[in-house]
C-alpha positions in Angstrom: 119.6 142.6 23.6 116.2 140.7 23.7 113.3 141.3 25.9 111.5 138.2 27.3 108.1 138.4 29.2 107.3 136.0 32.1 103.6 135.6 32.6 102.0 133.6 35.5 98.7 132.1 34.4 96.3 129.9 36.3 97.4 127.0 34.1 101.1 127.5 34.3 104.2 129.6 33.5 104.5 131.1 30.0 107.6 132.8 28.5 107.2 135.2 25.5 109.7 137.1 23.5 109.2 140.7 22.2 109.8 140.4 18.4 108.8 143.9 17.3 110.2 147.1 18.8 109.8 150.7 17.8 111.0 154.0 19.2 110.6 154.5 22.9 108.3 157.5 22.5 105.9 155.5 20.3 106.2 152.2 22.0 103.6 152.5 24.8 100.9 154.2 22.5 101.3 151.4 19.9 101.0 148.7 22.6 97.8 150.2 24.1 96.2 150.3 20.6 97.2 146.8 19.6 96.5 145.0 22.8 92.8 144.4 21.9 93.6 143.4 18.3 94.9 139.8 18.1 96.2 140.3 14.5 98.5 143.1 15.6 99.4 141.8 19.0 100.4 138.4 17.7 103.1 140.1 15.5 104.6 141.7 18.6 105.2 138.7 20.8 106.2 135.1 20.3 105.7 132.1 22.5 108.9 130.6 23.7 107.7 128.0 26.2 104.8 126.9 28.4 105.1 124.9 31.6 101.7 123.8 32.9 101.1 123.1 36.6 100.9 119.5 37.7 97.8 119.8 39.9 95.5 122.4 41.6 97.7 122.1 44.8 100.8 122.8 42.7 99.1 125.8 41.1 98.2 127.2 44.6 101.7 126.7 45.9 103.2 128.6 42.9 100.6 131.4 43.2 101.5 131.9 46.9 105.2 132.0 46.1 104.6 134.6 43.3 102.5 136.8 45.6 105.2 136.7 48.2 108.0 137.4 45.6 109.7 134.0 46.0 111.3 132.1 43.1 110.7 128.4 43.8 112.5 125.5 42.3 109.8 124.9 39.5 110.1 128.5 38.3 113.9 128.4 38.5 114.2 125.3 36.4 111.7 126.7 33.9 113.8 129.9 33.4 117.2 128.0 33.2 115.8 125.7 30.6 114.5 128.4 28.3 116.9 131.4 28.8 120.6 131.6 28.1 122.9 132.1 31.0 123.4 135.7 32.1 126.8 137.0 30.9 128.5 140.0 29.3 128.1 138.7 25.8 124.5 137.5 25.9 122.4 140.1 27.7 118.9 139.0 28.6 116.2 141.3 29.9 113.2 139.6 31.6 110.0 141.5 32.0 107.9 140.5 35.1 104.7 141.9 36.7 105.9 141.8 40.3 108.9 143.8 41.4 109.6 141.5 44.4 109.6 138.5 42.1 112.0 140.3 39.8 114.4 141.0 42.6 114.5 137.3 43.7 115.1 136.2 40.1 118.0 138.7 39.7 119.5 137.4 42.9 119.1 133.8 42.0 119.9 133.7 38.3 121.4 137.1 37.5 118.9 138.2 34.9 118.1 141.9 34.6 114.4 142.3 35.3 112.2 145.2 34.1 108.9 146.3 35.7 107.5 149.3 33.7 104.4 150.4 31.8 105.6 148.7 28.6 106.0 145.3 30.3 102.6 145.7 32.0 100.9 146.4 28.7 102.5 143.3 27.2 101.4 141.1 30.1 97.9 142.5 29.8 97.7 141.6 26.2 99.1 138.1 26.8 96.5 137.5 29.5 93.7 138.9 27.3 94.6 136.7 24.3 95.9 133.7 26.2 93.3 131.3 24.7 94.5 132.0 21.2 98.2 132.4 21.9 98.4 129.0 23.8 97.2 126.6 21.2 97.9 123.6 23.5 94.9 124.5 25.6 91.2 124.0 24.8 88.5 126.6 25.0 87.5 127.3 28.6 90.5 125.6 30.2 92.0 129.0 31.4 88.7 130.3 32.7 88.0 127.1 34.7 91.6 127.1 36.1 91.2 130.8 37.1 88.0 130.0 38.9 89.4 127.1 40.8 92.7 128.8 41.7 90.9 132.0 42.8 88.7 130.1 45.3 91.7 128.1 46.6 93.9 131.2 46.9 91.2 133.1 48.8 90.6 130.2 51.2 94.3 129.9 51.9 94.7 133.6 52.6 91.5 134.0 54.6 92.0 131.4 57.3 89.4 131.5 60.1 87.5 129.2 62.4 83.8 129.1 61.5 83.0 128.5 65.2 84.7 131.7 66.3 83.0 134.3 63.9 82.2 137.4 65.9 79.9 138.7 63.2 77.1 136.4 64.5 77.5 138.0 68.0 77.0 141.4 66.5 73.8 140.4 64.7 72.5 138.4 67.7 72.9 141.3 70.2 71.3 143.8 67.8 68.4 141.5 67.2 68.0 140.8 71.0 67.9 144.5 71.7 65.3 145.0 69.0 63.2 142.1 70.3 63.2 143.6 73.8 61.8 146.8 72.4 59.2 145.0 70.3 58.1 142.7 73.1 57.6 145.6 75.5 55.6 147.5 72.9 53.4 144.6 72.0 52.9 143.7 75.7 51.7 147.2 76.5 49.3 146.9 73.6 47.9 143.6 74.9 47.6 145.1 78.4 45.7 148.1 77.1 43.5 146.0 74.8 42.6 143.2 77.3 42.4 145.8 80.1 39.1 146.9 78.9 37.7 143.5 79.7 39.8 142.6 82.9 41.5 145.8 84.2 42.4 144.3 87.6 44.8 141.8 86.0 47.2 144.6 85.1 47.9 145.5 88.7 48.2 141.9 89.8 50.7 140.7 87.1 53.7 142.8 86.2 55.6 140.4 84.0 54.7 140.8 80.3 55.2 137.1 79.3 53.1 135.8 82.2 50.4 138.4 81.4 50.2 137.2 77.8 49.9 133.5 78.9 47.2 134.4 81.3 45.2 136.3 78.6 45.4 133.2 76.5 44.3 130.9 79.3 41.6 133.1 81.0 40.0 134.4 77.8 36.6 135.5 79.1 36.8 136.4 82.8 33.2 135.2 83.4 34.2 131.7 82.5 37.0 131.5 85.1 36.1 129.0 87.9 37.7 127.6 91.0 38.6 124.3 89.3 41.2 126.2 87.2 43.1 127.4 90.2 45.9 124.8 89.9 46.4 125.8 86.2 46.6 129.4 87.2 49.1 128.5 89.9 51.2 126.7 87.3 51.3 129.8 85.1 52.0 132.3 87.8 54.1 130.1 90.0 52.4 131.4 93.2 49.2 130.2 94.9 48.5 133.6 96.5 48.7 135.3 93.1 46.4 132.7 91.5 43.8 133.2 94.3 44.0 137.0 93.8 43.3 136.6 90.1 40.3 134.3 90.7 38.8 136.8 93.3 39.4 139.7 91.0 37.7 138.0 88.1 34.6 137.5 90.1 34.4 141.1 91.2 35.8 142.7 88.1 34.5 146.1 86.8 35.6 145.5 83.2 33.3 145.6 80.2 32.1 142.6 78.3 33.8 141.7 75.0 32.5 140.0 71.9 33.8 136.7 70.5 35.4 138.4 67.4 37.2 140.9 69.5 38.4 138.1 71.8 39.8 136.2 68.9 41.9 139.1 67.8 43.1 139.7 71.3 44.1 136.1 71.7 45.9 135.9 68.3 47.9 139.0 69.3 48.7 137.4 72.7 50.0 134.3 70.8 52.4 136.5 68.8 53.7 138.1 72.0 54.2 134.6 73.6 56.0 133.4 70.5 58.3 136.4 70.4 59.1 135.9 74.1 60.0 132.3 73.5 62.2 133.2 70.5 63.9 135.8 72.7 64.8 133.2 75.2 66.2 130.9 72.6 68.1 133.7 71.0 69.6 134.6 74.4 70.8 131.0 74.9 72.3 131.0 71.4 74.2 134.3 72.2 75.5 132.9 75.5 76.9 129.8 73.8 78.4 131.9 71.0 80.1 134.2 73.5 81.5 131.3 75.4 83.0 130.0 72.1 84.3 133.3 70.7 85.1 135.4 73.7 85.1 133.1 76.8 87.4 135.4 78.9 85.4 138.5 78.1 82.1 136.8 78.9 83.5 135.4 82.2 84.8 138.8 83.2 81.9 141.2 82.4 79.0 139.0 81.3 77.7 137.8 77.9 75.3 140.7 77.2 77.7 143.5 78.1 80.6 141.8 76.3 78.5 141.3 73.2 77.5 145.0 73.2 81.2 146.0 73.4 82.0 143.7 70.4 79.1 145.0 68.4 79.9 148.7 69.2 83.6 148.2 68.3 82.7 146.3 65.1 84.5 143.1 65.8 86.5 141.4 68.5 89.8 142.4 66.7 88.8 146.0 66.8 88.0 145.8 70.5 91.4 144.2 71.1 93.1 147.1 69.4 91.4 149.7 71.5 93.3 151.0 74.6 91.7 150.7 78.0 90.9 154.5 78.0 88.8 154.0 74.8 87.1 150.9 76.2 86.1 152.8 79.3 84.0 155.4 77.4 82.9 153.1 74.6 79.3 153.9 73.9 79.4 157.4 75.5 80.8 159.3 72.5 78.1 161.9 72.4 78.6 162.8 76.0 82.4 162.9 75.5 82.3 165.3 72.6 79.6 167.4 74.2 81.8 167.7 77.3 84.8 168.6 75.2 82.8 171.2 73.3 81.3 172.8 76.4 84.5 172.3 78.5 82.5 170.2 81.1 83.3 167.0 82.9 84.0 164.1 80.6 82.0 160.8 81.1 83.6 158.2 83.4 82.0 155.1 81.7 80.0 154.0 78.7 78.7 150.5 78.0 80.6 149.0 80.9 78.2 150.9 83.3 75.8 148.0 82.9 78.3 145.7 84.6 77.6 144.7 88.1 80.9 146.0 89.4 80.1 149.7 88.8 76.7 149.3 90.4 78.2 147.7 93.5 80.9 150.4 93.9 80.4 153.5 96.0 79.6 156.8 94.4 83.2 158.1 94.9 84.7 154.9 93.6 82.7 154.4 90.4 85.3 156.2 88.3 88.1 154.2 89.8 86.5 150.8 89.3 85.5 151.8 85.8 89.1 152.4 84.9 90.1 149.1 86.5 87.4 147.2 84.7 88.2 148.8 81.4 91.8 147.7 81.8 90.8 144.1 82.5 88.3 144.1 79.6 91.1 145.2 77.3 93.4 142.4 78.5 90.6 139.8 78.2 89.6 140.8 74.7 93.2 140.6 73.5 93.6 137.1 75.0 90.4 136.0 73.3 91.4 137.5 70.0 94.9 135.9 69.7 94.8 132.7 71.8 94.8 129.5 69.8 93.0 127.3 72.4 90.1 129.2 73.9 89.8 129.1 77.7 87.9 131.1 80.3 90.5 130.7 83.0 92.0 134.2 82.4 88.6 135.9 82.6 87.7 134.1 85.8 90.9 135.2 87.5 90.6 138.8 86.1 87.1 138.9 87.6 88.5 137.8 91.0 91.1 140.6 90.6 88.3 143.2 90.1 86.5 141.8 93.1 89.7 142.3 95.1 90.0 145.8 93.9 86.4 146.5 95.1 87.4 145.2 98.6 90.5 147.4 98.5 88.4 150.5 97.9 85.9 149.6 100.7 88.0 147.7 103.3 91.6 148.5 102.4 92.6 144.9 101.6 95.6 145.0 99.2 94.8 143.0 96.0 97.1 140.7 94.1 99.4 141.9 91.5 98.9 141.3 87.8 102.0 139.1 87.5 100.7 136.8 90.2 97.3 136.4 88.5 98.8 135.8 85.1 101.3 133.3 86.3 98.5 131.4 88.1 96.4 131.3 85.0 99.4 130.1 83.0 100.0 127.3 85.4 96.3 126.2 85.4 96.1 125.9 81.7 99.5 124.3 81.4 101.6 126.9 79.8 105.2 127.5 81.0 106.1 131.1 80.5 108.2 133.4 82.6 106.5 136.7 83.5 108.9 139.6 84.2 108.0 141.7 87.3 110.2 144.5 88.4 108.1 145.3 91.5 108.3 142.0 93.3 108.6 142.0 97.1 111.8 139.9 97.0 113.8 142.8 95.6 116.3 144.5 97.8 115.0 148.0 98.8 117.8 150.6 98.6 118.5 152.8 101.6 116.5 156.0 101.7 113.2 154.4 100.4 110.3 154.2 102.7 108.0 151.2 102.0 104.5 152.0 103.4 102.7 149.1 101.8 103.2 146.4 99.2 102.2 148.7 96.3 103.2 152.1 97.6 106.7 153.4 97.9 107.9 156.9 99.0 111.4 158.0 98.0 112.7 161.0 100.0 115.1 163.5 98.4 118.8 163.0 98.8 120.7 165.1 101.3 123.6 167.3 100.4 125.9 166.1 103.2 124.7 163.0 105.0 128.1 162.4 106.6 127.8 165.5 108.8 124.3 164.6 110.1 124.5 163.6 113.8 123.7 160.0 114.8 120.9 161.1 117.1 118.9 162.6 114.3 119.3 159.4 112.3 118.0 157.2 115.1 115.0 159.6 115.6 114.1 159.4 111.9 114.4 155.6 111.9 111.8 155.5 114.7 109.5 157.8 112.8 109.8 155.6 109.7 108.8 152.5 111.8 105.7 154.3 113.1 104.7 155.4 109.6 104.5 151.8 108.3 101.0 150.3 107.6 99.4 153.7 107.6 98.1 156.1 105.0 100.5 157.3 102.3 102.4 160.4 103.3 105.0 162.0 101.1 108.2 162.2 103.0 110.5 165.1 102.1 113.2 165.6 104.6 114.7 169.0 105.0 118.1 169.6 103.6 120.7 170.0 106.3 123.4 172.5 105.6 127.0 171.8 106.5 128.6 173.3 109.6 130.6 175.7 107.4 127.5 177.2 105.8 125.7 177.4 109.2 128.4 179.3 111.1 129.0 182.8 109.8 131.4 185.2 111.7 129.8 188.0 113.6 132.2 190.5 112.1 130.8 189.9 108.7 127.2 190.4 109.9 128.2 193.7 111.5 130.0 194.8 108.4 126.9 194.0 106.3 124.6 196.0 108.7 126.9 199.0 108.6 127.0 199.0 104.8 123.2 198.9 104.7 122.9 201.7 107.2 125.3 203.8 105.3 123.5 203.2 102.1 120.2 204.3 103.7 121.5 207.3 105.7 123.7 208.8 103.1 121.0 211.2 101.5 120.0 212.7 104.9 123.7 213.4 105.8 124.1 215.2 102.4 121.1 217.5 103.1 122.5 218.4 106.6 125.8 219.3 105.1 124.2 221.5 102.5 122.2 223.4 105.2 125.3 223.9 107.4 127.2 225.4 104.4 124.4 227.7 103.5 124.2 229.1 107.1 
């Protein structure tokens, strides 16, 4: 019985034979000591054959097959050429590094394959001394082949579209939020600094970006003249506001400012203006990125809120894995755990509160619309994550469905069903797919079910004996059912009607029961009277 070792290198397949064997108890310890020493290890194994790969693509194909445990035609021909056929007389044991590959070799060729610590140590030694054991190769060939095959294998396993990387959305929304904080802080500093010179401008102009532009344009208030009114109007966008600024500059109560101080104020105002312009460009980049990565999510809930949801979840894939109940309170984790700890009311919404739908809903319907919106966000994120050809059609129709739900809460107009919306989206994008719907209106409604509206159905309890119910009662109940249509939902629970046998009880039985009960109650008094009469 001989042991052969199959080793898959970056340059090709190699087959070695174990030529030295000791006792089983000492075998692993000896291997571990001799792996790093080429003089000892070369006496333990012998090269049988080496089959190099034809090209880099051929090497990548074989590496993928080995990782998946598949014996391809190239490996099968290599083993048949160098190993004897498996039989009772010639027993061949083949050591491999992958158990899945060993199973496919045994099924295809019939060789017994071993995957144990001894085989792994032998494979480790062969890989460690491959440059010296394979004399056909030059120095550095194996390292260069490993580098090229490693990059090719990684690229084949990690397949993604560079235009749909959601990590850029996470970085952009975080930077956008940070820029909003910084711009607000710097703008307040400009207002406070320049307010010593022109305090009236703070009350006239509330926008931070316009205020910084006006500081850069006006500079010293005493130099502002009526000829600059058109330029002021171009900055503010309003002739009345420009006239107010000019009048305020003439009657201002602010202090004078030196040239050096004005230079510092203007340089800081330039920084605020540049940050504001960069914030606008970053917002445009984020909008374009959201339309490329998550078009349905951005069409449903908006680019900013959708980007915050992706950032908070970590990625679009993580957001797609979340259920709708988690999406609803995403961003309100502290409030949730505080409510669970204090046994208070749990939050109804998290980041989706910034959506326009919740703001438009009434106070009593905010929780309802947040659940509906979280459900649609979960559907849209899953479509964006797994669809091959991105489209915003699903998000637009889901947004219309949320709008219809708002009208349903306010006016009572019944919205469309999910199956209708999804089938319409499928038709518009050109996908033919049947959508199962068990609650369609075309279904036959069984008897005894009261349909109040398209979405609400009330099922009364079954009667014990319907055959004995008089026809007059049935007709009266049919009329009451017709009147109850298109009204509010009322649970219908008809009373159980007993059969005639159970209703009619003989009078003799009732009298017998009463006499028994009377006797049971009066028996102690009669006994006392009897005792008194005997004593007298």
